C-alpha atoms as a printed R data frame, in Angstrom:
    type eleno elety resid chain resno        x       y        z
1   ATOM     1    CA   MET     A     1 -175.649   7.833 -189.455
2   ATOM     2    CA   THR     A     2 -177.060   6.804 -186.074
3   ATOM     3    CA   GLY     A     3 -175.185   8.405 -183.208
4   ATOM     4    CA   PHE     A     4 -175.579   9.292 -179.480
5   ATOM     5    CA   THR     A     5 -175.286  12.308 -177.073
6   ATOM     6    CA   ILE     A     6 -174.283  12.119 -173.517
7   ATOM     7    CA   GLN     A     7 -176.199  14.123 -170.985
8   ATOM     8    CA   TRP     A     8 -173.348  14.184 -168.112
9   ATOM     9    CA   SER     A     9 -174.332  14.408 -164.341
10  ATOM    10    CA   LEU     A    10 -171.035  13.811 -162.312
11  ATOM    11    CA   GLU     A    11 -170.579  14.418 -158.599
12  ATOM    12    CA   GLU     A    12 -168.767  17.514 -157.883
13  ATOM    13    CA   HIS     A    13 -166.523  16.240 -154.881
14  ATOM    14    CA   LEU     A    14 -164.623  13.733 -157.202
15  ATOM    15    CA   THR     A    15 -160.867  13.824 -157.581
16  ATOM    16    CA   ASP     A    16 -159.647  14.394 -161.079
17  ATOM    17    CA   ARG     A    17 -158.720  10.672 -161.330
18  ATOM    18    CA   ALA     A    18 -162.210   9.540 -160.334
19  ATOM    19    CA   ARG     A    19 -163.761  12.220 -162.578
20  ATOM    20    CA   ALA     A    20 -161.880  10.729 -165.573
21  ATOM    21    CA   VAL     A    21 -162.757   7.166 -164.660
22  ATOM    22    CA   GLN     A    22 -166.425   8.092 -164.510
23  ATOM    23    CA   HIS     A    23 -166.188   9.933 -167.982
24  ATOM    24    CA   ALA     A    24 -164.313   6.906 -169.301
25  ATOM    25    CA   LEU     A    25 -166.895   4.249 -168.252
26  ATOM    26    CA   ILE     A    26 -169.812   6.077 -169.871
27  ATOM    27    CA   ILE     A    27 -167.766   6.698 -173.188
28  ATOM    28    CA   LEU     A    28 -166.848   3.092 -173.168
29  ATOM    29    CA   GLN     A    29 -170.506   2.198 -172.794
30  ATOM    30    CA   ALA     A    30 -171.598   4.634 -175.514
31  ATOM    31    CA   ALA     A    31 -169.134   3.321 -177.863
32  ATOM    32    CA   LYS     A    32 -169.854  -0.419 -177.110
33  ATOM    33    CA   VAL     A    33 -166.459  -1.294 -176.319
34  ATOM    34    CA   ALA     A    34 -164.818  -3.061 -173.288
35  ATOM    35    CA   THR     A    35 -161.573  -1.191 -172.979
36  ATOM    36    CA   TRP     A    36 -159.777   2.031 -173.557
37  ATOM    37    CA   ASP     A    37 -157.430   0.571 -175.853
38  ATOM    38    CA   GLU     A    38 -160.306  -0.920 -177.963
39  ATOM    39    CA   LEU     A    39 -161.523   2.675 -178.134
40  ATOM    40    CA   ALA     A    40 -158.380   3.959 -179.262
41  ATOM    41    CA   GLU     A    41 -158.327   1.360 -181.877
42  ATOM    42    CA   ILE     A    42 -161.749   2.330 -183.228
43  ATOM    43    CA   LEU     A    43 -160.751   6.068 -183.087
44  ATOM    44    CA   GLY     A    44 -157.651   5.327 -185.197
45  ATOM    45    CA   SER     A    45 -158.962   2.958 -187.680
46  ATOM    46    CA   ASP     A    46 -162.677   3.893 -188.291
47  ATOM    47    CA   PRO     A    47 -163.215   7.555 -189.231
48  ATOM    48    CA   ASP     A    48 -166.925   7.575 -189.375
49  ATOM    49    CA   ARG     A    49 -167.464   5.944 -186.128
50  ATOM    50    CA   ALA     A    50 -164.734   7.967 -184.642
51  ATOM    51    CA   ALA     A    51 -166.648  11.113 -185.698
52  ATOM    52    CA   GLU     A    52 -169.810   9.705 -184.317
53  ATOM    53    CA   ILE     A    53 -168.036   9.040 -180.918
54  ATOM    54    CA   ARG     A    54 -166.406  12.541 -180.637
55  ATOM    55    CA   ALA     A    55 -169.721  14.185 -181.565
56  ATOM    56    CA   GLY     A    56 -171.684  12.239 -178.789
57  ATOM    57    CA   VAL     A    57 -169.111  12.614 -176.030
58  ATOM    58    CA   ASN     A    58 -169.575  16.481 -175.783
59  ATOM    59    CA   LEU     A    59 -167.131  17.159 -173.165
60  ATOM    60    CA   PRO     A    60 -165.395  20.509 -172.462
61  ATOM    61    CA   LEU     A    61 -161.662  20.825 -173.270
62  ATOM    62    CA   GLN     A    62 -160.694  20.719 -169.547
63  ATOM    63    CA   ASP     A    63 -162.493  17.221 -169.085
64  ATOM    64    CA   LEU     A    64 -160.860  16.055 -172.330
65  ATOM    65    CA   GLU     A    65 -157.577  17.045 -171.074
66  ATOM    66    CA   ASN     A    66 -158.264  15.310 -167.788
67  ATOM    67    CA   LEU     A    67 -158.848  12.159 -169.803
68  ATOM    68    CA   ASP     A    68 -155.683  12.510 -171.443
69  ATOM    69    CA   PHE     A    69 -153.817  13.104 -168.245
70  ATOM    70    CA   HIS     A    70 -155.209   9.915 -166.715
71  ATOM    71    CA   GLU     A    71 -154.906   7.741 -169.806
72  ATOM    72    CA   GLN     A    72 -152.667   5.092 -167.991
73  ATOM    73    CA   THR     A    73 -155.369   4.672 -165.312
74  ATOM    74    CA   LEU     A    74 -158.143   4.461 -167.849
75  ATOM    75    CA   ARG     A    75 -156.189   1.623 -169.784
76  ATOM    76    CA   GLY     A    76 -156.919  -0.648 -166.779
77  ATOM    77    CA   LEU     A    77 -160.584  -0.266 -166.998
78  ATOM    78    CA   ARG     A    78 -162.822  -3.015 -168.473
79  ATOM    79    CA   ARG     A    79 -166.538  -3.097 -168.804
80  ATOM    80    CA   ARG     A    80 -168.829  -5.891 -169.946
81  ATOM    81    CA   VAL     A    81 -170.107  -5.518 -173.550
82  ATOM    82    CA   GLY     A    82 -173.168  -7.691 -174.729
83  ATOM    83    CA   THR     A    83 -172.911 -11.281 -173.968
84  ATOM    84    CA   ARG     A    84 -168.953 -11.369 -174.218
85  ATOM    85    CA   ALA     A    85 -167.676 -12.790 -170.762
86  ATOM    86    CA   ALA     A    86 -165.361 -10.174 -169.051
87  ATOM    87    CA   VAL     A    87 -164.445  -9.189 -165.551
88  ATOM    88    CA   VAL     A    88 -165.626  -5.695 -164.842
89  ATOM    89    CA   THR     A    89 -162.713  -3.509 -163.685
90  ATOM    90    CA   THR     A    90 -162.937  -0.045 -162.082
91  ATOM    91    CA   ILE     A    91 -160.817   1.787 -159.399
92  ATOM    92    CA   LEU     A    92 -160.964   2.196 -155.578
93  ATOM    93    CA   GLU     A    93 -159.923   5.559 -154.136
94  ATOM    94    CA   CYS     A    94 -159.202   6.474 -150.484
95  ATOM    95    CA   THR     A    95 -161.189   9.582 -149.740
96  ATOM    96    CA   THR     A    96 -158.456  10.943 -147.265
97  ATOM    97    CA   CYS     A    97 -154.872  10.227 -148.911
98  ATOM    98    CA   GLN     A    98 -156.263   9.651 -152.460
99  ATOM    99    CA   ARG     A    99 -154.217   6.583 -153.195
100 ATOM   100    CA   TRP     A   100 -155.858   4.217 -155.439
101 ATOM   101    CA   GLY     A   101 -156.110   0.828 -156.968
102 ATOM   102    CA   TYR     A   102 -157.978  -1.254 -159.424
103 ATOM   103    CA   ILE     A   103 -160.769  -3.743 -158.313
104 ATOM   104    CA   ALA     A   104 -162.386  -6.448 -160.503
105 ATOM   105    CA   GLY     A   105 -165.803  -7.262 -158.891
106 ATOM   106    CA   GLY     A   106 -166.016  -7.827 -155.202
107 ATOM   107    CA   THR     A   107 -166.380  -5.555 -152.255
108 ATOM   108    CA   PRO     A   108 -164.056  -2.735 -151.469
109 ATOM   109    CA   PRO     A   109 -162.210  -2.590 -147.985
110 ATOM   110    CA   LYS     A   110 -163.955  -0.124 -145.706
111 ATOM   111    CA   ASN     A   111 -160.645   1.479 -144.737
112 ATOM   112    CA   CYS     A   112 -157.530   2.526 -146.554
113 ATOM   113    CA   PRO     A   113 -155.168  -0.458 -147.404
114 ATOM   114    CA   TRP     A   114 -152.555   1.718 -149.069
115 ATOM   115    CA   THR     A   115 -151.111   4.192 -146.445
116 ATOM   116    CA   THR     A   116 -149.985   3.267 -143.013
117 ATOM   117    CA   ARG     A   117 -152.258   4.993 -140.309
118 ATOM   118    CA   CYS     A   118 -154.502   6.426 -142.867
119 ATOM   119    CA   THR     A   119 -158.173   5.965 -141.574
120 ATOM   120    CA   GLY     A   120 -159.940   7.097 -144.725
121 ATOM   121    CA   SER     A   121 -162.694   5.524 -146.289
122 ATOM   122    CA   VAL     A   122 -162.561   3.792 -149.726
123 ATOM   123    CA   ALA     A   123 -164.914   4.590 -152.470
124 ATOM   124    CA   LYS     A   124 -165.456   2.407 -155.521
125 ATOM   125    CA   ILE     A   125 -165.782   4.567 -158.534
126 ATOM   126    CA   GLY     A   126 -168.463   3.532 -160.783
127 ATOM   127    CA   PRO     A   127 -170.338   4.940 -163.724
128 ATOM   128    CA   PRO     A   128 -172.097   8.374 -163.007
129 ATOM   129    CA   ASP     A   129 -175.571   9.205 -163.647
130 ATOM   130    CA   ALA     A   130 -175.771   9.954 -167.299
131 ATOM   131    CA   VAL     A   131 -178.297   9.709 -170.033
132 ATOM   132    CA   LEU     A   132 -177.380   8.242 -173.332
133 ATOM   133    CA   ARG     A   133 -179.572   9.574 -176.029
134 ATOM   134    CA   VAL     A   134 -179.772   7.942 -179.510
135 ATOM   135    CA   ARG     A   135 -179.781  10.236 -182.502
136 ATOM   136    CA   ALA     A   136 -181.094   9.039 -185.820
């Protein structure tokens, strides 16, 4: 069975939500699925592929629990897979008040649009630096 191993390299200053999103984006890429729900379907219906994905993810328990805690956020993510048309969706997060929202393409606003009088900047959370290694 061919599998993969993810070598993680996340930024340290991320909030727990941003960390979960970055993990999820790479897991979706490695599993070759577009959404978190599609991944859940595979994990529940294809034991061989589920074992391959679980073995490749290699996250510590704390990060797995963080993915669980932010599951509702992760269900709104979408990535492009192959030639299938899709709107890529990730999140924006204010660096000051930590409020957030989804973004599908486009440029994020420079300042926080969610909290009155918040002057924080907005970060678009994308995939981290990570290396996917294919195992034979």
